[in-house]
C-alpha positions as CSV (number, residue, x, y, z in Angstrom):
1,X,21.1,21.3,-61.7
2,X,22.2,20.5,-58.2
3,X,22.6,23.2,-55.5
4,X,25.9,23.5,-53.5
5,X,26.5,25.6,-50.4
6,X,29.8,27.3,-49.7
7,X,29.6,27.4,-45.9
8,X,32.5,29.0,-44.0
9,X,34.3,27.6,-41.0
10,X,35.7,30.6,-39.1
11,X,37.4,30.1,-35.7
12,X,35.5,26.9,-35.1
13,X,32.1,28.4,-36.0
14,X,30.3,27.3,-39.1
15,X,28.6,30.2,-41.0
16,X,26.0,28.7,-43.2
17,X,25.5,29.7,-46.9
18,X,21.7,30.0,-46.9
19,X,21.3,30.6,-50.6
20,X,23.7,28.2,-52.3
21,X,24.6,28.1,-56.0
22,X,23.2,25.9,-58.8
23,X,26.3,24.3,-60.3
24,X,26.7,21.3,-62.6
25,X,28.8,19.2,-60.2
26,X,31.2,19.0,-57.2
27,X,34.2,20.1,-59.3
28,X,32.4,23.3,-60.3
29,X,31.6,23.9,-56.6
30,X,35.3,23.6,-55.8
31,X,36.2,25.8,-58.8
32,X,33.8,28.5,-57.5
33,X,35.4,28.4,-54.0
34,X,38.8,28.9,-55.5
35,X,37.6,31.7,-57.8
36,X,36.1,33.5,-54.7
37,X,39.4,33.1,-52.8
38,X,41.4,34.5,-55.7
39,X,39.1,37.5,-55.8
40,X,39.5,37.9,-52.0
41,X,43.3,37.9,-52.4
42,X,43.1,40.3,-55.3
43,X,40.8,42.8,-53.5
44,X,42.2,43.3,-50.0
45,X,40.6,46.7,-49.9
46,X,37.2,44.9,-49.8
47,X,38.0,41.7,-48.0
48,X,40.8,42.8,-45.7
49,X,44.3,41.4,-45.7
50,X,44.8,37.6,-46.0
51,X,46.1,37.4,-42.5
52,X,42.6,38.2,-41.3
53,X,40.9,35.3,-43.2
54,X,43.5,32.8,-44.2
55,X,42.6,30.4,-41.3
56,X,39.0,30.0,-42.6
57,X,37.8,27.1,-44.7
58,X,35.0,26.7,-47.2
59,X,32.9,23.7,-46.2
60,X,31.0,22.8,-49.3
61,X,27.8,20.8,-48.9
62,X,25.2,19.5,-51.2
63,X,21.4,20.0,-51.0
64,X,21.1,17.1,-48.5
65,X,23.7,18.6,-46.3
66,X,26.4,16.0,-47.1
67,X,30.0,17.2,-47.1
68,X,31.3,17.6,-50.7
69,X,34.7,19.2,-50.0
70,X,36.7,21.4,-47.7
71,X,38.7,24.2,-49.3
72,X,41.1,26.0,-46.9
73,X,41.4,29.7,-47.6
74,X,45.1,29.3,-47.2
75,X,45.2,27.0,-50.3
76,X,45.4,30.0,-52.5
77,X,48.2,31.8,-50.6
């Protein structure tokens, strides 16, 4: 199963996902990103209010480091 990395672009800095996730395909990687964002919105007592993180973006890459997709955090607001 391929491994995908949900890196985070925060204020112009890329924070790398060092572990990644084994997922069946690119669509599953995007689905995981959206699920994480929905949890973040649902749990502000853990992640803070959306205004603190809504400008961030998931930068999803594959094992070779190639860009798969970008998912702005604001896409779930």
